[in-house]
C-alpha positions as CSV (number, residue, x, y, z in Angstrom):
1,M,104.2,86.3,56.0
2,A,102.2,83.2,56.9
3,S,102.6,81.5,60.2
4,D,104.8,78.5,60.4
5,F,102.4,75.8,61.8
6,R,105.4,73.5,62.4
7,L,106.4,75.7,65.3
8,K,103.1,74.8,67.0
9,E,104.4,71.3,67.4
10,Q,106.4,72.4,70.4
11,L,103.4,73.7,72.3
12,P,102.4,70.3,73.9
13,R,105.9,70.0,75.3
14,L,105.7,73.5,76.6
15,T,102.4,72.7,78.2
16,D,104.0,69.7,80.0
17,R,106.8,71.9,81.3
18,I,104.4,74.5,82.6
19,V,102.2,71.8,84.3
20,E,105.4,70.3,85.9
21,T,106.0,73.6,87.7
22,Y,102.6,73.2,89.3
23,R,104.1,70.2,91.1
24,D,107.5,71.8,91.7
25,V,106.1,75.2,92.9
26,P,102.9,74.3,94.6
27,A,102.8,77.4,96.8
28,I,101.2,79.5,94.0
29,S,98.9,76.8,92.7
30,H,95.4,76.0,94.0
31,L,94.6,72.6,92.6
32,G,92.6,69.8,94.2
33,H,91.5,72.0,97.1
34,C,88.3,73.7,98.2
35,A,87.0,76.4,96.0
36,L,88.3,79.9,96.8
37,P,86.1,82.9,96.9
38,N,85.3,84.0,93.4
39,Y,87.0,87.3,92.5
40,E,84.3,88.4,90.0
41,Q,81.5,87.5,92.5
42,V,83.2,89.5,95.2
43,V,83.5,92.5,93.0
44,E,79.9,92.1,91.9
45,C,78.9,92.2,95.6
46,V,80.7,95.5,96.0
47,E,79.0,96.9,92.9
48,D,75.6,95.7,94.2
49,L,76.3,97.2,97.6
50,K,77.2,100.6,96.0
51,E,73.9,100.5,94.2
52,V,72.1,100.0,97.6
53,L,74.2,102.6,99.3
54,Y,73.8,105.2,96.6
55,P,70.5,104.5,94.9
56,G,69.8,106.4,91.6
57,Y,73.4,107.2,90.9
58,R,74.6,104.1,89.2
59,R,73.0,101.3,87.2
60,R,69.3,101.8,87.7
61,E,67.7,105.1,86.6
62,G,64.2,106.4,87.2
63,L,64.1,105.3,90.9
64,H,61.6,107.0,93.2
65,I,60.2,106.3,96.6
66,G,57.4,104.3,95.0
67,N,59.6,101.7,93.2
68,V,62.9,101.8,95.2
69,T,61.7,99.2,97.7
70,Y,61.3,96.5,95.0
71,H,64.7,97.4,93.4
72,V,66.6,97.3,96.8
73,G,64.8,94.2,97.9
74,D,65.9,92.4,94.8
75,L,69.5,93.5,95.3
76,I,69.5,92.5,99.0
77,D,68.1,89.1,98.1
78,G,70.9,88.5,95.6
79,L,73.5,89.9,98.0
80,H,72.3,87.4,100.6
81,D,72.9,84.5,98.3
82,K,76.2,85.7,96.9
83,L,77.7,86.8,100.2
84,T,76.6,83.5,101.9
85,R,78.3,81.5,99.2
86,Q,81.5,83.5,99.1
87,I,81.8,83.9,102.9
88,A,81.4,80.1,103.3
89,R,84.2,79.5,100.8
90,A,86.4,82.0,102.7
91,L,85.7,80.3,106.0
92,R,86.5,76.9,104.6
93,H,89.7,78.2,103.1
94,E,90.7,79.8,106.4
95,D,90.2,76.5,108.3
96,R,92.2,74.6,105.6
97,V,95.1,77.0,105.9
98,V,95.1,77.2,109.7
99,K,94.7,73.4,110.1
100,K,97.2,72.7,107.3
101,S,94.7,70.3,105.7
102,T,95.0,69.6,102.0
103,D,91.4,68.7,101.8
104,C,88.2,70.6,102.6
105,V,87.4,70.7,106.3
106,E,83.8,69.3,106.4
107,D,83.2,69.1,110.1
108,T,81.7,72.6,110.1
109,D,78.6,73.9,108.5
110,Y,80.2,76.7,106.5
111,D,77.1,77.6,104.6
112,A,75.2,78.2,107.9
113,K,78.1,80.3,109.3
114,G,78.3,82.2,106.0
115,Q,74.6,82.9,106.0
116,A,74.7,84.2,109.6
117,M,77.6,86.5,108.7
118,A,75.9,87.7,105.5
119,I,72.7,88.6,107.4
120,A,74.7,90.4,110.2
121,F,76.5,92.4,107.6
122,L,73.4,93.4,105.6
123,E,71.8,94.5,108.9
124,R,74.6,97.2,109.1
125,I,73.8,98.8,105.7
126,P,71.6,101.6,107.3
127,S,74.4,102.7,109.6
128,L,76.9,102.5,106.7
129,R,74.7,104.9,104.8
130,Q,74.7,107.3,107.7
131,I,78.4,107.5,108.0
132,L,79.0,107.6,104.3
133,A,76.7,110.6,104.1
134,T,79.2,112.4,106.4
135,D,82.1,111.4,104.2
136,A,80.3,112.8,101.1
137,Q,79.5,116.0,103.1
138,A,83.2,116.3,104.2
139,A,84.3,116.2,100.6
140,F,81.8,118.9,99.6
141,D,82.7,121.1,102.5
142,G,86.5,120.6,102.0
143,D,86.8,121.3,98.3
144,P,85.8,124.7,96.9
145,A,85.9,123.2,93.4
146,C,83.0,120.9,94.2
147,K,79.5,122.1,93.2
148,S,77.3,119.4,94.8
149,I,77.1,116.2,96.7
150,D,76.2,114.5,93.4
151,E,79.6,115.5,92.0
152,V,81.2,113.8,95.0
153,V,79.3,110.6,94.5
154,F,80.0,110.4,90.8
155,C,83.5,111.8,90.6
156,Y,85.6,111.6,93.8
157,P,88.0,108.6,94.1
158,G,88.3,109.4,97.8
159,L,84.6,108.6,98.4
160,E,84.9,105.5,96.2
161,A,87.8,104.2,98.3
162,I,86.2,105.0,101.7
163,T,83.0,103.4,100.6
164,V,84.7,100.1,99.8
165,H,86.7,100.4,103.0
166,R,83.7,100.8,105.2
167,I,82.1,97.8,103.6
168,S,85.3,95.7,104.0
169,H,85.9,96.9,107.5
170,E,82.4,95.8,108.6
171,L,83.0,92.4,107.1
172,R,86.3,92.1,108.9
173,R,84.8,93.1,112.2
174,L,82.3,90.3,111.8
175,G,85.2,87.9,111.4
176,V,84.9,87.3,107.7
177,P,88.4,86.3,106.4
178,F,90.0,86.9,103.0
179,I,87.1,88.7,101.3
180,P,87.7,92.1,103.0
181,R,91.2,92.2,101.6
182,M,90.0,91.2,98.2
183,M,87.6,94.1,98.2
184,S,90.2,96.6,99.5
185,E,92.8,95.6,96.9
186,W,90.2,96.0,94.1
187,A,89.5,99.5,95.4
188,H,93.2,100.1,95.4
189,K,93.4,99.1,91.8
190,E,90.5,101.3,90.9
191,T,91.4,104.5,92.8
192,G,95.1,104.3,93.6
193,I,94.2,104.6,97.3
194,D,95.3,101.7,99.5
195,I,93.3,101.4,102.8
196,H,93.7,98.1,104.7
197,P,90.3,96.9,105.9
198,G,91.6,96.7,109.5
199,A,92.1,100.5,109.7
200,K,89.6,102.3,112.0
201,I,88.3,105.5,110.5
202,G,85.9,108.0,112.1
203,H,83.1,110.0,110.4
204,H,83.5,113.0,108.1
205,F,86.7,111.5,106.5
206,F,87.9,113.1,103.3
207,I,90.8,112.1,101.0
208,D,91.4,114.9,98.5
209,H,92.7,113.9,95.1
210,G,93.8,110.6,96.6
211,T,96.3,108.9,94.4
212,G,99.1,107.2,96.3
213,V,97.5,107.3,99.7
214,V,98.4,104.4,102.0
215,I,96.6,103.7,105.3
216,G,97.9,100.7,107.2
217,E,96.1,97.9,109.0
218,T,96.3,99.2,112.6
219,C,95.7,102.9,111.9
220,D,93.3,104.7,114.2
221,I,91.8,107.8,112.5
222,G,89.5,110.1,114.3
223,D,86.6,112.3,113.1
224,H,86.8,115.2,110.6
225,V,90.2,114.2,109.3
226,K,91.4,115.4,105.9
227,I,94.3,114.0,104.0
228,Y,95.8,114.7,100.6
229,Q,97.4,112.7,97.8
230,G,100.6,110.7,98.5
231,V,100.1,110.5,102.3
232,T,101.5,107.3,104.0
233,L,100.3,106.2,107.4
234,G,102.6,103.3,107.8
235,A,104.7,101.1,110.0
236,L,108.1,102.3,111.2
237,S,109.6,98.8,111.3
238,F,108.6,95.2,111.4
239,A,109.4,93.3,114.6
240,T,110.5,89.7,114.2
241,D,110.6,86.7,116.6
242,S,113.6,84.6,117.5
243,D,113.2,82.6,114.2
244,G,113.1,85.8,112.1
245,N,109.4,85.6,111.4
246,L,107.3,88.7,111.4
247,V,105.4,89.4,114.6
248,R,101.8,90.0,113.7
249,G,98.8,91.3,115.5
250,H,100.3,94.3,117.3
251,K,99.8,98.0,116.6
252,R,102.3,99.1,113.9
253,H,100.6,102.2,112.4
254,P,99.9,105.7,113.8
255,T,96.9,107.2,115.5
256,I,95.4,110.4,114.0
257,E,93.1,112.2,116.3
258,D,90.1,114.4,115.4
259,R,90.2,117.4,113.0
260,V,93.8,116.7,111.7
261,V,94.8,117.8,108.2
262,I,97.7,116.0,106.5
263,Y,99.0,117.6,103.4
264,A,100.4,115.9,100.2
265,S,103.3,113.4,100.4
266,A,103.6,113.5,104.2
267,T,104.7,110.2,105.8
268,I,103.7,109.3,109.4
269,L,105.1,106.1,110.8
270,G,104.9,103.9,113.9
271,G,102.4,102.4,116.2
272,K,103.3,104.7,119.0
273,T,103.0,107.8,116.9
274,I,100.0,109.9,117.8
275,V,99.1,113.1,116.0
276,G,97.1,115.2,118.4
277,H,93.7,116.7,117.6
278,D,93.5,119.9,115.6
279,S,97.0,119.5,114.2
280,V,98.3,120.2,110.7
281,I,101.0,118.1,109.1
282,G,102.6,119.9,106.2
283,S,103.6,118.5,102.8
284,S,106.6,116.1,102.6
285,V,107.0,115.9,106.3
286,W,108.6,112.7,107.7
287,L,107.2,112.1,111.1
288,T,108.1,109.2,113.4
289,H,107.2,110.6,116.9
290,S,104.0,112.0,118.5
291,V,103.0,115.6,118.4
292,E,100.7,117.4,120.8
293,P,97.2,118.7,119.9
294,H,97.1,122.1,118.0
295,T,100.5,121.5,116.5
296,T,101.7,122.5,113.0
297,V,104.5,120.5,111.6
298,T,106.2,121.7,108.4
299,M,109.5,121.2,106.6
300,E,112.0,124.1,106.7
301,K,111.5,126.3,103.7
302,P,113.3,124.7,100.8
303,K,116.0,126.5,98.9
304,L,115.5,126.6,95.1
305,R,118.4,126.7,92.8
306,I,117.6,127.8,89.2
307,R,120.1,127.5,86.5
308,A,119.3,128.6,82.9
309,E,121.5,128.0,79.9
310,M,121.0,130.4,77.0
311,P,121.4,129.0,73.4
312,D,124.1,130.6,71.4
313,E,121.7,132.0,68.9
314,L,120.0,133.9,71.6
315,K,123.1,135.4,73.1
316,P,123.7,139.1,72.2
317,E,126.5,139.9,69.7
318,L,129.4,141.6,71.5
319,N,131.7,144.1,69.6
320,Y,135.2,144.4,70.8
321,S,137.6,147.1,69.6
322,I,141.3,146.5,69.9
């Protein structure tokens, strides 16, 4: 059946109706303002950074100590330019939002500030590689199914998520707005693991399997912590002010001390909740208060109820004599 081209005559009117909503619902339109950070460019920065952090694993093959300097130097030069531009846009947007201005705020040299932040971040790459090496080692040490560190780098979503988190966390520490959250939500989409860039995470961190893990903004996680899929480290409640607005900037999420293991689907909530070092939190536990070090918390043994229905054709024939 051929298309009815007469129906296309209504499309200009539809377009006008859609554009009218841009005036009626301006909150989700970004028209006539300063350029926002570019999503594709931010993701490209993450991919370039992973190439620097894990050389030889991703796009460029055949790297060796004789040619890696040129390759990394080229990436760092490009990252400088892209990060400078995107951070400048994020800073300008932040000022516009804070100052409630509908136009770009031009009394600040955003490019200079963006460049300074970009350089400061790039300077932290050596230390990022040091701590990510501990995360990769923790994954290898914590999973008997793993055959090598190479397998961790290629295959483990937990390392992918923590890599992007450590990048976004460093940018946030430097005061870069907006972009860290863009990075963390991209990693969330890619891995199913949701780590807010504000969370503080120690070395040798391992997320096994990973899907469904949520780690909130004000979490403090110590060293040698291992968590499994479906774990939530979240807020117990959201305080509001006298006008009913959410109170921001206070600790809402738990503290997990060193060498804690948290098994699948456990939920730990509250800014005052502390899980003491060397503790184990069992599967499906709901925890809203602190536990002392060297504590094991488990649910009571569940009771299974199994009911089987046998089809008539499988029931034995019964002979009755009267």
